[in-house]
FIMITI-327868 format. One record per residue (C-alpha): residue number from 1; residue in three letters; x, y, z. Coordinates in steps of 0.2 Angstrom, whole numbers. Layout:
BEGIN
+-----+---------+-------+-------+-------+
| num | residuo |  east | north |    up |
+-----+---------+-------+-------+-------+
| NUM |     Ala |     X |     Y |     Z |
...
+-----+---------+-------+-------+-------+
***
This chain:
BEGIN
+-----+---------+-------+-------+-------+
| num | residuo |  east | north |    up |
+-----+---------+-------+-------+-------+
|   1 |     Met |     0 |     0 |     0 |
|   2 |     Arg |     6 |    17 |    -4 |
|   3 |     Thr |    14 |    27 |    10 |
|   4 |     Met |    17 |    43 |     1 |
|   5 |     Tyr |     4 |    54 |    -8 |
|   6 |     Cys |     8 |    69 |   -19 |
|   7 |     Leu |    -3 |    84 |   -23 |
|   8 |     Glu |    -1 |    98 |   -35 |
|   9 |     Leu |    -6 |   115 |   -27 |
|  10 |     Arg |    -9 |   131 |   -38 |
|  11 |     Gly |   -16 |   148 |   -34 |
|  12 |     Asp |   -16 |   166 |   -40 |
|  13 |     Phe |   -11 |   173 |   -23 |
|  14 |     Ala |    -3 |   166 |    -7 |
|  15 |     Cys |     2 |   172 |    10 |
|  16 |     Phe |    11 |   162 |    23 |
|  17 |     Thr |    13 |   175 |    36 |
|  18 |     Arg |    30 |   177 |    45 |
|  19 |     Pro |    26 |   178 |    63 |
|  20 |     Glu |    39 |   191 |    67 |
|  21 |     Met |    28 |   204 |    57 |
|  22 |     Lys |    16 |   211 |    69 |
|  23 |     Val |     7 |   224 |    59 |
|  24 |     Glu |     8 |   221 |    40 |
|  25 |     Arg |     7 |   204 |    33 |
|  26 |     Val |    23 |   198 |    24 |
|  27 |     Ser |    24 |   180 |    17 |
|  28 |     Tyr |    38 |   167 |    18 |
|  29 |     Asp |    46 |   164 |     1 |
|  30 |     Val |    37 |   147 |    -1 |
|  31 |     Ile |    23 |   137 |     7 |
|  32 |     Thr |    26 |   132 |    25 |
|  33 |     Pro |    24 |   113 |    30 |
|  34 |     Ser |    10 |   118 |    41 |
|  35 |     Ala |     0 |   126 |    27 |
|  36 |     Ala |     4 |   111 |    16 |
|  37 |     Arg |    -2 |    99 |    29 |
|  38 |     Ala |   -19 |   109 |    31 |
|  39 |     Val |   -22 |   106 |    12 |
|  40 |     Phe |   -21 |    87 |    15 |
|  41 |     Glu |   -32 |    88 |    31 |
|  42 |     Ala |   -45 |    98 |    20 |
|  43 |     Ile |   -46 |    83 |     9 |
|  44 |     Leu |   -46 |    70 |    23 |
|  45 |     Trp |   -46 |    74 |    42 |
|  46 |     Lys |   -48 |    60 |    55 |
|  47 |     Pro |   -43 |    61 |    73 |
|  48 |     Ala |   -35 |    43 |    71 |
|  49 |     Ile |   -22 |    49 |    58 |
|  50 |     Thr |    -8 |    63 |    58 |
|  51 |     Trp |    -2 |    70 |    42 |
|  52 |     Arg |    17 |    74 |    39 |
|  53 |     Val |    24 |    83 |    25 |
|  54 |     Met |    40 |    75 |    18 |
|  55 |     Lys |    45 |    86 |     3 |
|  56 |     Ile |    40 |   102 |    -6 |
|  57 |     Glu |    44 |   106 |   -24 |
|  58 |     Val |    42 |   123 |   -30 |
|  59 |     Leu |    36 |   123 |   -48 |
|  60 |     Lys |    35 |   142 |   -52 |
|  61 |     Pro |    47 |   156 |   -49 |
|  62 |     Ile |    45 |   165 |   -33 |
|  63 |     Arg |    36 |   181 |   -37 |
|  64 |     Trp |    29 |   195 |   -26 |
|  65 |     Ile |    15 |   208 |   -26 |
|  66 |     Asn |    10 |   222 |   -14 |
|  67 |     Leu |    -8 |   223 |   -10 |
|  68 |     Arg |   -18 |   234 |     2 |
|  69 |     Arg |   -34 |   226 |     9 |
|  70 |     Asn |   -47 |   228 |    23 |
|  71 |     Glu |   -46 |   217 |    38 |
|  72 |     Val |   -56 |   215 |    54 |
|  73 |     Gly |   -46 |   220 |    69 |
|  74 |     Lys |   -56 |   210 |    82 |
|  75 |     Ile |   -60 |   192 |    86 |
|  76 |     Ala |   -78 |   188 |    91 |
|  77 |     Ser |   -80 |   180 |   108 |
|  78 |     Pro |   -91 |   165 |   110 |
|  79 |     Gly |  -103 |   175 |   121 |
|  80 |     Ser |  -104 |   191 |   110 |
|  81 |     Glu |  -118 |   196 |    98 |
|  82 |     Gly |  -105 |   198 |    84 |
|  83 |     Ile |   -94 |   211 |    77 |
|  84 |     Phe |  -100 |   227 |    68 |
|  85 |     Ile |   -87 |   227 |    54 |
|  86 |     Glu |   -88 |   245 |    50 |
|  87 |     Asp |   -82 |   249 |    68 |
|  88 |     Glu |   -68 |   236 |    67 |
|  89 |     Arg |   -62 |   238 |    49 |
|  90 |     Gln |   -43 |   241 |    47 |
|  91 |     Gln |   -34 |   244 |    31 |
|  92 |     Arg |   -17 |   235 |    30 |
|  93 |     Ala |    -4 |   233 |    17 |
|  94 |     Gly |     4 |   216 |    13 |
|  95 |     Leu |    18 |   208 |     3 |
|  96 |     Phe |    11 |   192 |    -4 |
|  97 |     Leu |    16 |   179 |   -17 |
|  98 |     Arg |     7 |   178 |   -34 |
|  99 |     Asp |     5 |   164 |   -47 |
| 100 |     Val |    11 |   150 |   -36 |
| 101 |     Ala |    12 |   131 |   -39 |
| 102 |     Tyr |    19 |   118 |   -28 |
| 103 |     Arg |    20 |    99 |   -28 |
| 104 |     Val |    19 |    92 |   -10 |
| 105 |     His |    23 |    75 |    -4 |
| 106 |     Ala |    16 |    69 |    12 |
| 107 |     Gly |    11 |    53 |    22 |
| 108 |     Phe |     0 |    49 |    36 |
| 109 |     Ala |     3 |    39 |    52 |
| 110 |     Met |   -10 |    30 |    62 |
| 111 |     Asp |   -12 |    37 |    80 |
| 112 |     Arg |    -5 |    24 |    92 |
| 113 |     Asp |   -18 |    29 |   105 |
| 114 |     Pro |   -33 |    37 |    96 |
| 115 |     Thr |   -44 |    36 |   111 |
| 116 |     Gln |   -34 |    50 |   119 |
| 117 |     His |   -43 |    63 |   108 |
| 118 |     Arg |   -60 |    59 |   116 |
| 119 |     Gly |   -58 |    73 |   128 |
| 120 |     Gln |   -52 |    86 |   114 |
| 121 |     Phe |   -68 |    82 |   103 |
| 122 |     Pro |   -82 |    79 |   115 |
| 123 |     His |   -95 |    83 |   101 |
| 124 |     Leu |   -89 |    68 |    91 |
| 125 |     Ser |   -97 |    52 |    95 |
| 126 |     Lys |   -86 |    41 |    85 |
| 127 |     Phe |   -68 |    41 |    79 |
| 128 |     Gly |   -50 |    34 |    82 |
| 129 |     Gly |   -54 |    19 |    91 |
| 130 |     Glu |   -70 |    13 |    82 |
| 131 |     Asp |   -70 |    -3 |    73 |
| 132 |     Gly |   -64 |    -3 |    55 |
| 133 |     Asn |   -52 |    12 |    56 |
| 134 |     Thr |   -37 |     5 |    47 |
| 135 |     Ala |   -23 |    13 |    36 |
| 136 |     Ala |   -30 |     4 |    21 |
| 137 |     Lys |   -47 |    12 |    24 |
| 138 |     Phe |   -40 |    30 |    25 |
| 139 |     His |   -29 |    26 |    10 |
| 140 |     Glu |   -44 |    22 |    -1 |
| 141 |     Met |   -54 |    37 |     6 |
| 142 |     Phe |   -40 |    49 |     2 |
| 143 |     Leu |   -36 |    43 |   -15 |
| 144 |     Arg |   -55 |    43 |   -19 |
| 145 |     Arg |   -58 |    61 |   -13 |
| 146 |     Ala |   -42 |    68 |   -20 |
| 147 |     Ala |   -45 |    61 |   -37 |
| 148 |     Lys |   -62 |    68 |   -38 |
| 149 |     Gly |   -57 |    85 |   -31 |
| 150 |     Gln |   -68 |    82 |   -16 |
| 151 |     Cys |   -63 |    91 |     1 |
| 152 |     Ile |   -71 |    94 |    18 |
| 153 |     Asn |   -67 |   112 |    17 |
| 154 |     Gln |   -60 |   123 |     3 |
| 155 |     Pro |   -41 |   122 |     4 |
| 156 |     Tyr |   -32 |   139 |     4 |
| 157 |     Leu |   -14 |   145 |     3 |
| 158 |     Gly |   -11 |   154 |    20 |
| 159 |     Cys |   -26 |   165 |    20 |
| 160 |     Arg |   -44 |   159 |    18 |
| 161 |     Glu |   -47 |   171 |     4 |
| 162 |     Phe |   -33 |   164 |    -6 |
| 163 |     Ala |   -41 |   148 |   -12 |
| 164 |     Cys |   -31 |   135 |   -21 |
| 165 |     Asp |   -34 |   121 |   -33 |
| 166 |     Phe |   -27 |   104 |   -30 |
| 167 |     Arg |   -23 |    89 |   -41 |
| 168 |     Leu |   -18 |    71 |   -36 |
| 169 |     Ile |    -2 |    66 |   -44 |
| 170 |     Glu |    -2 |    47 |   -48 |
| 171 |     Gly |    15 |    47 |   -57 |
| 172 |     Leu |    29 |    60 |   -59 |
| 173 |     Ala |    36 |    54 |   -75 |
| 174 |     Glu |    26 |    66 |   -85 |
| 175 |     Glu |    26 |    80 |   -73 |
| 176 |     Pro |    36 |    96 |   -75 |
| 177 |     Ala |    52 |    98 |   -65 |
| 178 |     Pro |    54 |   110 |   -51 |
| 179 |     Ile |    62 |   127 |   -54 |
| 180 |     Ala |    81 |   126 |   -56 |
| 181 |     Glu |    85 |   138 |   -41 |
| 182 |     Ser |    93 |   135 |   -25 |
| 183 |     Arg |    93 |   147 |   -10 |
| 184 |     Asp |    94 |   148 |     9 |
| 185 |     Leu |    76 |   153 |    15 |
| 186 |     Gly |    81 |   155 |    33 |
| 187 |     Trp |    71 |   150 |    48 |
| 188 |     Met |    54 |   145 |    43 |
| 189 |     Leu |    38 |   140 |    53 |
| 190 |     His |    37 |   121 |    53 |
| 191 |     Asp |    21 |   118 |    63 |
| 192 |     Met |    13 |   121 |    79 |
| 193 |     Asp |    15 |   109 |    94 |
| 194 |     Phe |    -2 |   106 |   102 |
| 195 |     Thr |     4 |    95 |   116 |
| 196 |     Asn |    -2 |   109 |   128 |
| 197 |     Leu |   -19 |   114 |   120 |
| 198 |     Lys |   -20 |   129 |   131 |
| 199 |     Asp |    -3 |   136 |   125 |
| 200 |     Pro |     3 |   128 |   108 |
| 201 |     Thr |    21 |   133 |   104 |
| 202 |     Pro |    28 |   136 |    86 |
| 203 |     Lys |    42 |   124 |    79 |
| 204 |     Phe |    54 |   131 |    66 |
| 205 |     Phe |    67 |   123 |    54 |
| 206 |     Arg |    81 |   130 |    43 |
| 207 |     Ala |    73 |   129 |    26 |
| 208 |     Glu |    85 |   126 |    11 |
| 209 |     Met |    79 |   125 |    -7 |
| 210 |     Lys |    90 |   115 |   -18 |
| 211 |     Ala |    85 |   115 |   -36 |
| 212 |     Gly |    68 |   119 |   -32 |
| 213 |     Val |    66 |   106 |   -18 |
| 214 |     Ile |    64 |   107 |     1 |
| 215 |     Asp |    68 |    91 |     9 |
| 216 |     Leu |    59 |    90 |    26 |
| 217 |     Met |    64 |    72 |    30 |
| 218 |     Ser |    82 |    78 |    35 |
| 219 |     Ala |    76 |    95 |    42 |
| 220 |     Glu |    81 |    99 |    60 |
| 221 |     Val |    66 |   106 |    69 |
| 222 |     Arg |    68 |   117 |    84 |
| 223 |     Gly |    55 |   124 |    97 |
+-----+---------+-------+-------+-------+
***
């Protein structure tokens, strides 16, 4: 059974926000592993499995665009009656990516103790430990959904308004090669550590693109 899956992701715009930018949004040069993982989860998410991104291939040259847009500067609290947008509207500039395309390789692992999620998702009556949850079952579910373009929610490239198209790659022989460019991308967000749900912590890695490929298998991740 296949242990690695490959998706081609394309979009007109993308923004993988650097956390050190507090006011204006400035994107990383390429998609982050956490953003790539979110696309796989948009197609198939189950508490019994965990997706891990192994490799990212950049298919188009890195290009930038400056945009100014309206954002809401407040988060609605659960007990509030909502937000009056006109009072909370903020205009912010951003440095975004444009005309992006990636080929992302990822695999999933079965949770060793899926019942540990029960306290985190009390609204779900079944998951993880229910009978019939096997790697083969999720393998078939993902291939079927990805091939048909089905998803749980619309995948996006960093920001929800930057929707992306995805395509399941079955064989790489006829696919275009990554860009012939190498560069040190510096420290990049790898993912969030949700061990402590009340205080998740970011994890970073030193991203190096070699001939258009970022190999995450050998990346050193630091908290």
